[in-house]
C-alpha positions in Angstrom: 96.0 103.6 61.7 96.2 106.0 58.7 92.5 105.3 57.9 91.4 107.0 61.1 94.2 109.5 61.7 95.0 110.9 58.3 93.1 112.7 55.5 91.1 109.5 54.9 89.5 110.1 58.3 87.9 113.4 57.3 86.6 111.8 54.1 85.0 108.9 56.0 83.5 111.2 58.6 82.2 113.5 55.8 80.4 110.6 54.2 78.8 109.7 57.5 77.7 113.2 58.3 76.3 113.7 54.8 74.2 110.6 55.2 72.7 112.2 58.3 71.8 115.4 56.4 74.8 117.5 57.4 78.1 118.7 56.1 81.4 118.2 58.0 83.2 121.5 58.6 86.1 120.3 60.7 87.1 117.3 62.7 90.2 116.7 64.9 91.1 113.6 67.0 90.4 114.2 70.7 90.9 110.7 72.1 92.5 107.5 70.7 92.2 103.9 71.9 94.5 101.6 70.1 94.9 97.8 70.6 97.5 96.8 68.0 96.2 94.0 65.8 92.8 94.2 67.3 91.0 97.6 67.1 91.5 101.3 66.8 88.8 103.7 68.1 89.0 107.5 67.7 86.8 110.2 69.2 86.7 113.4 67.2 85.7 116.9 68.1 83.8 117.9 65.0 81.9 120.9 63.8 78.9 120.2 61.5 76.7 122.4 59.4 73.1 121.2 58.9 70.5 121.9 56.2 68.8 124.5 58.3 72.1 126.4 58.4 72.7 125.5 62.1 76.3 124.7 63.0 76.8 122.4 66.0 79.7 120.9 67.9 79.6 117.1 67.8 81.6 114.3 69.1 82.0 111.6 66.4 83.4 108.2 67.0 85.0 105.9 64.4 86.2 102.3 65.1 87.9 99.6 63.2 88.4 95.9 64.1 86.5 92.7 64.4 84.0 94.0 67.0 82.3 97.0 65.4 79.1 97.3 67.5 75.8 96.5 65.9 74.0 99.8 65.3 77.0 101.7 64.0 77.0 103.0 60.5 79.5 100.8 58.7 81.6 102.1 55.8 84.0 100.0 53.8 87.1 101.0 51.8 89.0 98.1 50.3 89.7 95.7 53.1 89.0 98.3 55.8 85.6 98.4 57.6 84.9 101.4 59.8 82.0 101.8 62.3 80.9 105.4 62.9 78.5 106.9 65.5 77.9 110.0 67.5 78.6 110.0 71.2 74.9 110.2 72.1 74.1 107.2 69.9 76.9 104.9 71.2 75.4 101.5 70.4 76.9 99.9 73.5 75.9 102.8 75.9 72.2 103.5 75.3 72.0 105.5 78.6 74.2 108.3 77.3 71.4 109.6 75.0 69.2 109.7 78.1 71.6 111.3 80.5 72.7 114.1 78.0 69.1 115.0 77.0 67.8 117.6 79.4 64.1 116.5 79.0 64.8 112.8 79.3 67.2 113.4 82.3 64.4 115.5 83.9 62.0 112.6 83.5 64.5 110.3 85.1 65.0 112.6 88.1 61.2 112.9 88.5 61.0 109.2 88.9 63.7 109.3 91.5 61.8 112.1 93.4 64.4 114.8 92.8 62.7 118.3 93.2 61.4 119.9 90.0 63.5 122.4 88.2 65.5 123.1 85.0 68.2 120.4 84.3 71.6 121.0 82.8 73.7 118.0 81.7 77.4 118.0 81.2 79.6 115.2 80.0 82.5 114.6 82.4 84.0 111.4 81.0 83.6 109.1 78.0 85.3 106.0 76.8 83.6 104.6 73.6 81.6 101.5 74.3 82.9 101.3 77.9 81.6 104.0 80.1 80.4 107.6 80.4 79.9 110.0 83.3 77.4 112.9 83.1 76.9 115.6 85.7 73.3 116.6 86.0 72.4 119.8 87.8 68.7 120.2 88.7 67.5 120.5 92.3 69.5 121.2 95.5 72.7 119.5 94.5 74.3 118.0 91.4 74.0 114.3 90.7 76.2 112.1 88.5 74.9 109.5 86.1 77.3 106.7 85.3 76.6 104.9 82.1 77.9 101.4 81.3 76.8 98.6 78.9 73.4 97.4 80.3 74.8 93.9 81.1 77.3 95.6 83.6 74.9 97.9 85.4 73.5 95.4 88.0 77.0 94.5 89.3 77.9 98.2 89.4 74.8 99.0 91.4 75.6 96.1 93.8 79.1 97.4 94.2 78.0 100.9 95.2 75.4 99.4 97.6 78.1 97.3 99.3 80.9 99.8 99.5 78.8 102.8 100.4 77.8 101.0 103.7 81.5 101.0 104.7 83.2 103.9 103.0 82.5 107.4 101.6 81.5 105.9 98.3 78.6 107.7 96.4 75.3 106.2 97.2 73.0 105.2 94.4 69.7 107.0 94.0 68.4 104.5 91.4 69.4 102.6 88.3 68.1 101.4 85.0 69.0 98.0 83.6 67.4 98.9 80.3 69.7 101.9 79.7 72.7 100.8 81.7 72.9 103.8 84.1 73.2 104.5 87.8 72.4 107.8 89.4 74.9 108.7 92.1 75.1 111.4 94.7 77.8 114.0 94.5 80.5 113.9 97.2 81.6 117.0 99.0 85.0 118.6 98.5 87.5 118.6 95.7 89.6 115.9 94.2 93.0 115.4 95.7 94.4 116.2 92.2 92.8 119.7 92.4 93.8 120.3 96.0 97.5 119.4 95.2 97.5 122.4 92.9 96.0 124.8 95.4 98.3 126.5 97.9 97.2 126.6 101.5 94.7 123.7 101.1 95.1 120.9 103.7 96.0 117.5 102.3 94.9 114.3 103.9 97.3 112.3 106.0 98.3 109.2 104.0 97.4 107.2 107.0 93.8 108.1 106.2 94.2 106.5 102.8 95.6 103.4 104.5 92.7 103.2 106.9 90.2 103.6 104.1 91.8 100.7 102.1 91.6 98.6 105.2 87.8 99.1 105.3 87.1 97.9 101.7 84.8 95.0 102.1 85.3 91.7 100.3 83.2 91.7 97.1 80.6 88.9 96.9 81.3 88.1 93.3 85.0 87.2 93.6 86.0 89.7 90.9 89.8 90.0 90.4 91.4 93.4 90.0 94.3 93.7 87.6 97.9 93.1 88.6 99.9 96.1 87.4 103.0 94.1 86.5 101.1 91.6 84.3 99.9 94.4 81.9 103.4 96.0 81.5 104.3 94.1 78.4 101.1 95.1 76.6 101.7 98.8 77.3 105.4 98.5 76.3 104.3 96.9 73.1 102.0 99.7 72.3 104.6 102.4 73.1 107.1 100.5 71.0 104.8 100.5 68.0 104.3 104.2 68.4 108.0 105.0 68.9 110.2 102.2 67.5 113.4 103.8 68.7 112.4 103.0 72.3 111.9 99.2 71.7 115.2 98.1 73.2 114.7 100.2 76.3 111.2 98.9 76.7 112.2 95.3 76.3 114.8 95.7 79.0 112.4 97.5 81.3 109.7 94.8 81.0 112.2 92.1 81.6 113.4 93.8 84.8 109.9 94.4 86.2 108.9 90.7 86.2 105.4 89.4 86.3 104.4 90.0 89.9 103.3 86.5 90.5 104.7 86.4 94.1 102.7 89.4 95.5 101.2 87.5 98.4 97.6 86.8 99.3 94.6 88.5 97.7 92.8 91.2 99.6 90.0 93.6 98.8 91.3 96.6 96.8 90.0 99.6 94.9 91.8 98.5 91.7 92.3 102.0 90.1 93.2 104.3 93.0 94.7 107.7 92.2 94.5 111.4 93.1 91.4 112.0 90.9 89.5 109.2 92.7 89.8 110.8 96.2 87.6 113.7 97.3 89.0 115.7 100.1 88.0 118.7 102.2 89.9 120.3 105.1 92.4 117.5 105.2 89.7 114.8 105.4 88.8 112.2 102.8 85.2 112.8 101.8 84.7 110.6 98.8 86.1 107.5 97.1 85.1 107.4 93.4 84.9 105.0 90.5 84.6 101.7 92.5 83.8 99.8 89.3 87.3 98.2 89.6 87.0 97.1 93.2 87.7 93.5 93.8 90.3 91.1 95.0 93.9 92.0 94.3 97.2 93.0 95.9 97.3 96.0 98.3 100.7 97.0 96.8 99.0 97.7 93.5 96.6 100.3 95.1 99.6 102.1 96.5 101.5 101.8 93.2 98.6 103.4 91.4 98.5 106.4 93.7 102.3 106.9 93.6 102.6 106.3 89.8 100.0 109.1 89.1 101.6 111.4 91.6 105.1 110.8 90.1 103.8 111.4 86.6 102.1 114.6 87.5 105.1 115.8 89.5 107.4 115.1 86.6 105.4 117.4 84.3 104.7 120.1 87.0 106.7 123.2 87.7 107.3 125.6 90.6 105.4 125.4 93.8 103.0 122.7 92.5 105.9 120.4 91.7 107.3 120.9 95.2 103.9 120.3 96.8 103.3 117.1 94.9 106.8 115.9 95.7 106.5 116.6 99.4 103.1 114.8 99.6 104.4 112.0 97.5 107.2 111.4 100.0 104.7 111.0 102.7 102.6 108.6 100.7 105.7 106.6 99.8 106.8 106.3 103.4 103.3 105.1 104.5 103.1 102.6 101.7 106.6 101.2 102.3 105.7 100.6 105.9 103.0 98.1 104.7 104.4 96.4 101.5 107.7 95.3 100.1 109.7 98.3 99.0 111.3 96.9 95.9 108.1 95.3 94.7 106.2 98.6 95.3 108.7 100.6 93.2 108.6 98.0 90.4 104.9 98.4 90.3 105.1 102.2 90.3 107.3 101.8 87.3 104.6 99.7 85.6 101.9 102.3 86.4 104.1 105.1 84.9 104.7 102.9 81.8 100.9 102.5 81.4 100.5 106.3 81.7 103.1 106.7 79.0 100.4 105.9 76.5 98.4 108.9 77.6 100.0 111.7 75.6 99.3 109.8 72.4 95.8 108.8 73.5 94.8 112.5 74.0 97.0 113.7 71.2 99.1 116.3 73.0 101.1 118.5 70.5 104.4 117.0 71.7 103.2 113.5 72.4 106.4 111.7 71.2 108.6 113.7 73.6 106.0 113.5 76.4 105.9 109.7 75.9 109.6 109.3 76.0 109.8 111.4 79.2 107.3 109.0 80.9 109.3 106.0 79.8 112.4 107.6 81.3 110.5 108.1 84.5 109.4 104.5 84.6 113.1 103.5 84.1 114.1 105.5 87.1 111.6 103.9 89.3 112.7 100.5 88.1 116.3 101.4 88.8 115.2 102.7 92.2 113.7 99.3 92.9 116.9 97.6 92.1 118.8 100.0 94.4 116.3 99.5 97.2 116.7 95.7 96.8 120.5 96.0 97.2 121.0 98.7 99.7 117.7 99.3 101.4 118.1 103.0 101.1 115.0 105.3 101.3 114.5 107.4 98.2 112.2 110.3 97.3 109.1 110.3 95.2 111.3 111.4 92.3 113.6 108.3 92.2 116.5 110.2 90.8 116.5 112.9 93.5 
């Protein structure tokens, strides 16, 4: 890791920027994706001075590993090989350059019949080589352009076409196989995550979430969604590499969680359901987002994802927001436990929280070691709650130690 996170990173980025005719002023890590023994990818927020004396904000990406994408600038230092690119020239996401360029985005909207007018594009999400989301404002209402590797865009388009016929999933206005992008309608309302932080805003009855999950159609491609417990060991291994003092606790936690092999029959699931994927307005669910992960899986995992995110947010919140999340979480927990095995649900919530424990390092919060340990402790409490539920059947609150 030192090549991409220490002083060497600035030197490598400086060489790359100089080769493009600029001078690197500053660069700080903004997002880190690390797969120990396989690859490390870092997104930097950089400031660059150009020959015409312009200074611009740039997002630069550097990646090591065996699969540096073709098209990246490759620099070598000793045994290390580093691929570098800018966000808008991501070799695996050619559609990002289209979506973030106002003129090219306007041309795309013209083809789709969107009324003429000035276009503003804003990046809403980015994961190097995997996906990007761009909000485009131009016309009566905003649109969202989802960008994926071109080989994945046809299945994504098909998934939106299938699910939007049964659920409040954004409809596709068109797609480009060449660029790997789908243009999606904006859904009304705010995310459940936003509404949880706003006093006086009505929250959807968890029964509405349950009803929505019941309406997810069976995907025609047989895609399997991840089992939350099967990935716990991998996340524990990553956290253990970052904070070796936690290794013993993490080993015990993973052993206690099990592998989830006995979760019952496969059913249609969302696959990554949480409070930022649900749009709500006046207590109604108005949108279900990011259906890329929809497939066949276990219903308990959808509930575990919702609860794991709520529990993690509550653990970091204060005051009335903390109370509001906790009260809503209790309702969600009660609804979920009426449908699935209670002990199994809590083990899977623990696994979700453990996965989220990698977040503070990934986004480089100033106190990421402490933040990470707090999330590991929260995962341990959910695991302990599962063991208690198994033995005494007692109902516990969203916060398992309360």
